[in-house]
N, C-alpha and C positions, 0 to 999 in steps of 0.2 A: 517575678518572685522577689527580686531584689528591690523593686519599687515599693512593694508592700511592707517589707521589713523596714525600709527607710522611714515610712510614715508612722509606724507604731513605736519606734524607738524614741528615747528621750531626745529633746531638741538638740542637745550638744552632739549626741551620737548621730542624730538625723542629718545634721549638716555634713558630718564626715562621711556618712553613708551616701548622701546625695552626690558628694564630690567623687566618691568611688564609683558610683553608678554612672556618673557623667563620663568618667574616664573610660569605663568599659563600653558605654554606648556610643561615645563620640566617633570612634573610627567607623562604626556601622552607619552613623548618621552622615558622616562625610562621604562614605562610599555611595550611600543612597542618593545624596545630593549631587555628587559628581555624575552618577549614572543618569539621573534625571536631566542634568544639564546637557550631557552628551546626547541623550535621546532627543532633547529639544533642538539641539544644533543639527542632528542628523535629519530631523523632520524638516527644519528650515532649508537644509541643503537639498533635500529631495524636492521640496517645493520650488527651490531655485532652479533645479535641473529641469523641472517641468516647464518653468517659465522660459528657460534657455532653449528647450526643444521647440516651444511655440514661437519664440523669436526667430529661431533658425528657419522654421517653416515659413514664417512671414517673409524673411529675407529671400528665401528660395523663390517664392511666388513673385516677389518684386523683381528679382533677377530675370525670371522668365518673361515678365511683362516688359522690362527694359530691352531684352534681347529681341522680342517681337517688334517693338517700336523701331529698333535699329535695323532689323530686316526690312521693315516697311519703308524706312527712309532710304535704304540701299536700293530697294526695288524702284522707288520713285526716281532716284538718281540715275539708275541704269536706263529706265524708260526715257528720261530726259535726254540722255546721251544718244540713245537710238533715234529719237525724234530729231535731234540736232544733226546727227549724221545723215539721216534720210533727207532732211531739208537741204543740207549742203550738197548731197549727191544730186538732187533734183536741179538745183541751181547751176550745177556744173555741166549738165547734159544739154547738148544742142538739139536733141530730138524732143518732140512733144510727148509727154507721158501723163498717165492718169494715176494718181496715188490711190492705193487701196489698202484696207486693213484685212488681215487674214482672220476669217471667222470660224473656220474649222479645218481640221487636218485628217487625212486618211492615208497612212503609209503602211498599213498592215494587210490590206485586202488585195483584190485583183489589180487595183490601180493605186499608184502612188500619186496622190493629188491633194490639193488644198482648195478650199472655197473662199472666194474673196467677196467683199461686201459692196461690189458695184457691178452693173450689168449694162444692158442695151441702152437704157435711158442715159447712161453716163458716157456713151460712145464706145463701149467695148464690143468687139466682134470676135468671132471664132478665129483661131490660129494667130492671134496677136501674141507677140513675145512678151514674157513677164520677166522683169529683172529686179535686182536689189543692189544695194551698195557693194555686196560681195560678188555679184556676177549674175549670170543667166540662171533663172529659177525654173523656167519651163515655158509652156504656151497655153493659151485658153483653148478649151475643147468643147465646152458647153456654156452657152450664155443665155440667161433668163433676163427678165426685165430688171431685176434689182441685184442679182448675184451672177457669178461666173465660176466655173470649175477650171482649175489650172492643173494640167498634166505636168508633173515634175520631170526635170531632166533625167533623173535616175530611173524613171519608169522605162521598161523595155520597149514600150510603144512609142516613146519619144525619139524623134530624129531631128538633127540640125546640121546643116553644112558648116564646116569649121576649117580653120587653118592654123598652122603653127605661127605664133607671133614672131615677126621679124624675118620670116622666110616665105618663099613661094611654094609652100607645101600644104596641100588641101586634103580633106578627107571628110568622112561622115561620122558624126558623134551620135551614139545611141546609148540609152540607159542600160545599166546592168543590175538594177535593184540595189539592195543593201548588203554589206558584208556581215560577217559574224559579230563584228563590234557594233553593228547598227549604223555604220556610216554609208552614205550614198556612194555608188561607184558608177562609172561609165567607161566606154571604150571608143576609140577613134579608129574606124576601119578605112580600108582602101588607100593607105599611105604607100606611095611608090617605094618599092623595096630598095631602090638604089639611092634614096635620099637619107641623109644623116639625121636621125631623130634620137633624142636621148632623154633620160629621166631629168625632170626639172624644167623642161621646155613648157612654155605657156601656150595654152590652147584658147583661141578666141573664135567668135562667130565670123564667118566669111562674108555674110551679107548676100550670098547666092541663094536662089530658090532651091528648095529641097523637098523631101517627102512631106514635111509638115508645114509648108509655107515658107515665108521669108522672115529671117531674123535680121535685126539691124547689124551693121558691120562693126566689128571690133569689140563686141561685148565679151568680157572675160568669162571663161567657162571653168577652167581649172588648170592643173598641172599634170604632166605625164609622170607616171610612177614607174612603169616598166614597158619595154618594147618587145614585141614578138614577131616572128614570121608566120603568116597564116598557112593553112593547110595546102593551099594551091601553090605556094612558093612564089607567087607573083606580087603579093602585097605584104606590107607590114600592118600590124595593128598595135595600138598603144592603150594600156590601162590608164584611166584618168581618175583623179580625185577631184570631183566638183567642189567648188569653193562655197557656193550658196547652200548653207545647211538649213533646211526648212524648219527643223525643230526650234531654231533660234529666231525665226522670222515672225514679226508681228505686222510689218508693213512691206508692201511690194509696189512696183510700178508697172503698169501695162503700157507698152509702147503703142500709141494710137495710130502712128503712121510709120511705114517702113518703105524704103526705096530699094528696089531690087538691084543688085550689082551684077555686072557682066563678068564672067570668068575670063581671066587673061589668057 
């Protein structure tokens, strides 16, 4: 309405009217202009946030990829360390051994066993001792042309003649399965009740013939955890924590020859 009046008035009045109209309309124009600018800035900010989210997603993916690469490198490094340790162990052993890779594991069924990737054609026979850098693993029980089944030390069917390292104390070690934590356990039976045996004593193979054949002398088995008197009262028995943990084994050695020792 004000604009119409300004155009129909005389020119002198029209200029004054236009000025008045501008004075009235200017705040509204500034407000509209400011709102438009803020709306434009908000839109740009939202677009920027969208870009930031996308960038964050890309960075997350990159971090996952880098972590996967680091894990792969760590696995390779650990594998190299295991191979180096196995090689050093083999070079230090005076007895002939056949290196084997573990191809499958079975520790949840009737038998606690692993299958190795060598068999009769490689010189492996039944009841050969199987060892690792950590100690006695078990013995071969079934041998095919290319593979062999190894009964683990923790299996109740496994038996091995043993002695306390540094002492003339002998006994028979047999498997005790796994405990509630999933760790293998064993026990040493027929320890003379008058001998001093205590937690922390090392148990090794005696090299004597036993129920499961002959194991090489002096192979580490594990450490005594606790000592008890058996029900007969004539012998002690000891709970043992075997050192060779099969879940961590990728390589083992089958002792191809053993020499039976004579008990003192």
